[in-house]
C-alpha positions in Angstrom: -18.1 -5.4 -4.8 -16.5 -7.2 -7.9 -16.1 -4.8 -10.7 -17.4 -5.0 -14.4 -14.1 -6.6 -16.0 -14.0 -9.3 -13.0 -17.0 -10.5 -14.2 -17.6 -9.8 -17.6 -14.6 -11.3 -19.6 -15.5 -10.2 -23.5 -14.1 -8.2 -26.1 -17.1 -8.2 -28.2 -20.3 -7.2 -27.5 -24.0 -7.1 -29.3 -25.7 -3.6 -29.4 -29.4 -3.5 -29.5 -30.9 0.3 -29.3 -34.9 -0.4 -29.2 -35.5 2.7 -27.1 -37.4 4.1 -30.0 -39.3 1.2 -31.6 -43.1 1.0 -31.6 -43.2 -2.5 -33.3 -40.5 -5.8 -33.5 -41.1 -8.4 -35.9 -45.0 -7.6 -36.5 -45.8 -7.1 -32.6 -46.5 -3.7 -30.8 -43.6 -3.1 -29.0 -44.6 -3.0 -25.7 -42.8 -4.6 -22.1 -44.5 -7.9 -22.8 -42.4 -8.0 -26.2 -39.2 -6.4 -24.3 -39.4 -9.2 -22.0 -39.3 -11.9 -24.7 -36.5 -10.1 -26.8 -34.6 -10.6 -23.5 -35.3 -14.1 -23.2 -34.2 -14.3 -27.2 -31.1 -12.8 -26.0 -30.0 -15.0 -22.9 -31.0 -18.3 -25.1 -28.5 -17.0 -28.0 -25.7 -16.1 -25.5 -26.0 -19.1 -24.0 -25.9 -20.9 -27.2 -23.0 -19.0 -28.2 -25.1 -17.9 -31.3 -24.6 -14.2 -30.3 -21.9 -12.3 -28.2 -23.2 -10.7 -24.7 -25.1 -8.2 -25.4 -26.4 -4.7 -24.1 -29.9 -3.7 -25.1 -31.7 -0.2 -24.6 -35.6 0.2 -24.2 -38.1 2.7 -23.1 -41.8 2.3 -23.1 -44.8 4.7 -22.8 -46.5 4.8 -19.4 -46.6 1.1 -18.0 -46.9 -0.3 -14.9 -44.7 -3.6 -15.1 -45.9 -5.9 -11.9 -43.7 -9.1 -10.3 -45.3 -12.2 -10.1 -46.0 -11.7 -6.3 -48.2 -8.4 -7.6 -50.7 -10.6 -9.6 -51.7 -12.2 -6.4 -53.1 -8.9 -4.7 -56.6 -9.4 -3.3 -58.0 -6.8 -5.0 -55.7 -7.0 -8.3 -58.5 -6.2 -10.6 -59.6 -2.8 -8.4 -55.7 -1.8 -8.9 -55.6 -2.4 -12.3 -58.7 -0.3 -12.9 -57.0 2.6 -11.4 -54.0 2.4 -13.2 -56.3 2.0 -16.5 -57.9 4.7 -15.1 -54.4 6.5 -15.1 -53.7 5.6 -19.0 -51.1 2.9 -17.8 -50.6 -0.3 -19.7 -50.2 -3.0 -17.0 -48.0 -6.1 -17.5 -47.0 -9.0 -15.6 -43.1 -9.7 -15.9 -41.2 -13.1 -16.0 -38.1 -11.8 -14.2 -37.8 -11.1 -10.4 -39.0 -8.0 -8.3 -42.1 -6.3 -7.7 -44.2 -3.2 -9.7 -42.1 -0.7 -11.5 -43.4 2.2 -13.8 -42.1 3.0 -16.8 -42.5 6.2 -19.2 -40.6 8.4 -21.7 -38.0 9.3 -18.6 -36.8 5.7 -18.2 -34.5 4.5 -19.5 -34.0 0.6 -19.3 -31.0 -1.6 -20.1 -30.5 -5.0 -20.3 -27.0 -6.7 -19.9 -27.1 -10.1 -21.5 -24.3 -12.6 -20.7 -23.3 -16.3 -20.8 -21.7 -18.5 -18.7 -23.5 -17.8 -15.4 -23.6 -21.4 -14.4 -20.2 -20.0 -13.0 -21.3 -16.8 -12.1 -23.5 -16.2 -8.8 -26.8 -13.9 -8.8 -25.0 -11.5 -6.6 -22.1 -11.5 -9.4 -24.5 -10.5 -12.0 -26.0 -7.6 -10.3 -22.8 -6.3 -9.5 -21.6 -6.4 -12.8 -24.7 -4.0 -13.4 -24.2 -1.8 -10.6 -20.2 -1.4 -11.6 -21.4 -0.4 -15.2 -23.9 2.5 -13.9 -21.1 3.9 -11.6 -18.7 3.5 -14.4 -21.1 5.4 -16.9 -21.5 8.0 -14.4 -18.1 8.3 -12.7 -17.8 12.3 -13.9 -20.9 13.6 -12.4 -20.9 11.6 -9.1 -19.2 9.1 -7.4 -21.9 8.9 -5.0 -23.9 6.0 -6.4 -24.6 2.9 -3.6 -26.2 -0.3 -4.1 -28.1 -1.4 -1.1 -31.9 -1.9 -0.2 -34.0 1.7 0.0 -36.9 1.3 2.2 -40.1 2.6 1.1 -39.4 2.2 -2.5 -41.0 0.3 -5.0 -39.6 -2.9 -6.0 -37.5 -2.9 -3.0 -34.0 -5.0 -3.2 -30.3 -5.6 -2.0 -29.2 -3.6 -5.2 -31.6 -0.5 -5.2 -28.7 2.3 -7.0 -29.1 5.6 -4.7 -27.5 8.8 -4.2 -27.7 10.4 -0.8 -30.5 7.6 0.3 -32.7 8.5 -2.7 -33.6 5.5 -5.3 -33.4 6.1 -8.6 -32.8 2.4 -10.2 -33.9 -1.0 -9.6 -32.5 -4.3 -11.0 -34.0 -7.2 -11.6 -32.7 -10.5 -13.4 -33.8 -13.5 -15.6 -31.7 -16.6 -16.2 -32.3 -18.6 -19.3 -30.1 -21.7 -19.8 -26.9 -20.6 -19.3 -27.8 -16.8 -20.1 -29.0 -14.0 -17.9 -30.3 -10.5 -18.7 -29.9 -8.7 -16.0 -32.1 -6.2 -16.4 -31.9 -2.1 -14.9 -34.6 0.6 -15.1 -32.8 4.3 -14.7 -35.2 6.9 -13.3 -33.4 9.4 -15.9 -35.7 12.4 -16.1 -39.2 13.6 -15.5 -41.6 13.1 -12.6 -40.4 11.0 -10.2 -42.7 11.6 -7.0 -46.0 10.9 -9.5 -44.2 7.5 -10.3 -43.7 6.8 -6.8 -47.2 7.9 -6.0 -48.7 5.8 -8.8 -47.4 2.8 -7.3 -48.5 3.7 -3.5 -52.1 4.2 -4.4 -52.1 0.8 -6.8 -51.1 -1.3 -3.7 -53.4 0.6 -1.4 -56.2 -0.3 -3.4 -55.0 -3.9 -4.5 -54.0 -5.1 -1.0 -56.7 -2.7 1.4 -56.0 -3.3 4.6 -56.0 -7.5 4.1 -53.4 -9.5 5.8 -51.2 -11.5 2.8 -48.6 -14.3 2.9 -46.6 -11.8 0.7 -45.1 -8.8 2.6 -45.9 -5.8 0.0 -43.9 -3.1 0.2 -45.2 0.4 1.4 -44.3 2.7 -0.8 -42.9 6.1 0.5 -42.4 8.3 -2.8 -39.9 10.8 -0.5 -37.3 8.2 -0.9 -37.5 8.0 -4.8 -35.7 10.9 -7.2 -34.6 10.7 -10.7 -31.0 11.1 -11.5 -32.0 14.5 -12.9 -33.1 15.5 -9.6 -30.4 14.2 -7.6 -27.4 15.2 -9.8 -29.1 18.6 -10.2 -28.4 19.0 -13.6 -30.6 18.2 -16.9 -29.8 14.6 -17.9 -31.8 13.1 -20.5 -32.7 9.4 -21.6 -30.7 10.0 -24.4 -28.0 11.5 -23.0 -27.7 8.5 -21.0 -27.8 6.3 -24.3 -24.4 8.2 -25.0 -23.0 7.0 -21.9 -23.8 3.5 -22.5 -22.8 3.8 -25.8 -19.2 5.1 -24.2 -18.8 2.9 -21.2 -19.4 -0.2 -23.4 -16.7 1.4 -26.0 -14.6 1.7 -23.3 -14.6 -1.9 -21.7 -14.8 -3.7 -25.2 -12.7 -3.9 -28.7 -15.9 -4.6 -31.0 -19.3 -3.4 -30.9 -21.2 -5.0 -33.2 -25.1 -4.6 -34.3 -27.0 -6.5 -36.4 -30.6 -7.5 -36.7 -32.1 -10.8 -35.2 -31.7 -14.0 -37.1 -34.3 -16.0 -38.1 -33.6 -18.5 -35.6 -34.0 -15.7 -33.2 -37.4 -14.5 -34.5 -38.8 -18.3 -34.3 -37.4 -18.4 -30.8 -38.9 -14.9 -30.3 -42.5 -16.0 -31.3 -42.6 -18.8 -28.9 -41.4 -16.9 -26.0 -44.0 -13.5 -26.9 -46.5 -16.3 -26.7 -45.5 -17.2 -23.3 -45.7 -13.8 -22.2 -49.1 -13.1 -24.1 -50.0 -16.6 -22.2 -48.9 -15.0 -18.6 -50.8 -11.8 -18.9 -54.1 -12.9 -20.1 -55.6 -12.3 -16.5 -54.3 -9.1 -16.7 -55.0 -7.9 -20.0 -58.8 -9.2 -19.3 -59.1 -6.5 -16.7 -57.3 -3.9 -18.6 -60.2 -4.4 -20.9 -63.4 -4.2 -18.3 
């Protein structure tokens, strides 16, 4: 596996902390907003208008569905179940399947340019390497391989002792990529997995589908706090992100979106709203 510096060769990084935001550009700060923001950043780094960026984001209880999830045969019943559990539901524009977000889950977006010369695997490995570096004083046991029975399974699931605590997806726009990871830091990881397990059971029932949806087993998923046996918080992890970024770069800049970026955001946000029209209607029933 390549390490961070083999893939990301930049001395300046843009650091954006949206983890406590309630609004962005006069829009409610939901997961829909976050995916639109990452598109804007991918375009900005692609065009050379922004240095590579790391963005932190946290949302209230939200189930983020993948595109295949939106084709489940009984999706309306599954969304009603999630709504009854007080979860907001969105469909993302990046790869993967359903994941659970809440205040105990830290999302990190690594937004980098030059992806025409980087494979999808290179970008995933950059994020894996970055997380391993952040946790280097706590554990050297973080591995990347698919954890069968987890939600949103993939080759770059992050685990300790066979228990998954993080998953990675990727969104490519022009010559920029937003590599997005959710880190299950604290809280009830078993309940998060059980919610998605029940969502699939309700939304699929026993019907045969062309897509192979995961059979979620909550026992294969844990939070970092549980796996490490310490009280690790989202705030702790945010500090680790910043410290690691400081080690890797010569300069960290923090700046608001430019007028041009806000203009692109409005367009990308409208696209996300359009993508989620059906899901939004189902949540209103």
